[in-house]
PAZAPA-4460 file (N, C-alpha, C; in steps of 0.05 Angstrom, whole numbers, plus 32768, in hexadecimal, padded with zeros to 4 digits):
% residues 60
    n_x    n_y    n_z   ca_x   ca_y   ca_z    c_x    c_y    c_z   seq   type   mol
   88DC   8532   849B   88CF   854A   84A2   88B1   854A   849D     1      X     A
   88A2   854F   84B2   8884   854F   84B0   8878   856A   84B0     2      X     A
   885E   8569   84B6   884E   8580   84B6   8856   8594   84CD     3      X     A
   885C   8588   84E6   8861   8599   84FC   887C   85A9   84F8     4      X     A
   888F   859F   84EB   88A9   85AC   84E8   88A7   85C3   84D3     5      X     A
   8890   85C7   84C8   888C   85DF   84B7   8885   85F7   84C8     6      X     A
   887E   85F3   84E1   8879   860A   84F3   8893   8616   84FD     7      X     A
   8891   8631   8502   88A6   8640   850D   88AF   8634   8528     8      X     A
   88C7   8630   852D   88D2   8626   8547   88D2   8607   854A     9      X     A
   88C6   85F8   8536   88C4   85DC   853A   88D7   85CF   8526    10      X     A
   88ED   85C3   8531   88FF   85B4   8520   88F9   8597   851F    11      X     A
   890B   8587   8512   8906   856B   8510   8905   855D   852C    12      X     A
   8916   8565   853E   8918   8558   8558   88FD   855C   8568    13      X     A
   88F4   8574   8569   88DB   857A   8576   88C3   856D   856A    14      X     A
   88C4   856D   854E   88AE   855F   8540   88AE   8542   8547    15      X     A
   88C5   8534   8548   88C7   8519   854F   88BB   8514   856B    16      X     A
   88C3   8525   857D   88B9   8523   8599   889B   8527   859A    17      X     A
   8890   853A   858B   8873   853D   858A   8865   8525   857F    18      X     A
   8871   851A   856A   8866   8501   855F   8866   84EB   8573    19      X     A
   887C   84E9   8584   887F   84D3   8599   8869   84D6   85AD    20      X     A
   8860   84ED   85B2   884B   84F1   85C8   8830   84F4   85BB    21      X     A
   882C   84EC   85A1   8812   84EB   8595   8808   8503   8586    22      X     A
   8819   8516   8583   8812   8530   8574   881E   852F   855A    23      X     A
   880F   852D   8544   8819   8529   852A   8810   8540   8516    24      X     A
   87FD   854F   851E   87F4   8564   850B   87F4   857F   851A    25      X     A
   87F3   8594   850A   87F3   85AF   8515   87D8   85B4   8524    26      X     A
   87C2   85A9   8519   87A9   85AC   8528   87A9   859E   8542    27      X     A
   87B6   8587   8543   87B9   8579   855D   87C9   858A   8573    28      X     A
   87DD   8595   8568   87EE   85A6   8579   87DF   85BE   8585    29      X     A
   87D0   85CA   8572   87C0   85E1   8579   87AB   85D9   8590    30      X     A
   879D   85C2   858B   8787   85B9   859B   8792   85B1   85B7    31      X     A
   87AA   85A4   85B7   87B6   859B   85D0   87C1   85B2   85E1    32      X     A
   87CC   85C5   85D2   87D8   85DE   85DD   87F6   85DA   85E4    33      X     A
   8805   85EF   85E3   8821   85ED   85E6   8829   85E1   8601    34      X     A
   881C   85E9   8616   8823   85E1   8632   8820   85C3   8634    35      X     A
   8809   85B9   862C   8803   859C   862E   8817   858C   861C    36      X     A
   881D   8597   8603   8830   858A   85F2   884A   8587   8600    37      X     A
   8854   859D   860C   886E   859E   861A   886E   858B   8631    38      X     A
   8859   858A   8640   8858   8577   8657   885B   855B   864E    39      X     A
   884F   8555   8637   8851   853A   862C   886D   8534   8623    40      X     A
   887A   8547   8615   8897   8544   860E   88A8   8541   8627    41      X     A
   88A2   8551   863B   88B2   8551   8653   88B2   8535   8660    42      X     A
   889C   8526   865D   889B   850B   8669   88AE   84F8   865B    43      X     A
   88B5   84FC   8641   88C7   84EA   8632   88E3   84F6   8630    44      X     A
   88E6   8511   8636   8900   851D   8634   8904   8531   864B    45      X     A
   8913   8529   865F   8918   853A   8675   8927   8554   866E    46      X     A
   8934   8556   8657   8942   856D   8650   8931   8581   8643    47      X     A
   8917   857C   863F   8904   858F   8633   8901   85A7   8646    48      X     A
   890F   85BC   8640   890F   85D3   8650   88FA   85E7   8649    49      X     A
   88F8   85FC   8659   88E2   8611   8653   88E4   861C   8638    50      X     A
   88FB   861D   862C   88FF   8628   8610   88F0   8616   85FC    51      X     A
   88ED   85FD   8601   88DE   85EB   85EF   88C0   85F3   85F1    52      X     A
   88B8   85F9   8609   889C   8604   860C   8898   861E   85FD    53      X     A
   88AA   862F   8600   88A9   8649   85F1   88A8   8644   85D4    54      X     A
   88B8   8631   85C9   88B9   862B   85AD   889E   8620   85A4    55      X     A
   8892   860F   85B3   8878   8605   85AD   8863   861A   85AC    56      X     A
   8863   862B   85C1   8851   8642   85C2   8854   8653   85A9    57      X     A
   886B   865A   85A3   8871   866A   858C   8869   865D   8572    58      X     A
   886A   8644   8570   8861   8635   8558   8842   8636   8555    59      X     A
   8835   8635   856B   8818   8637   856A   880E   8652   8564    60      X     A
***
């Protein structure tokens, strides 16, 4: 469990996916923005639905 999973709506799986796409800190997530983070995750996981985008937005 890392820094990102301390955010609301971000569990271990989403944190792992964020790490895989190069997002490792809360500041990086904020700078990249939830939509861009979701699009990056979508490239590696076709099952990343709109609810994951909502979770990322809620976390930010």
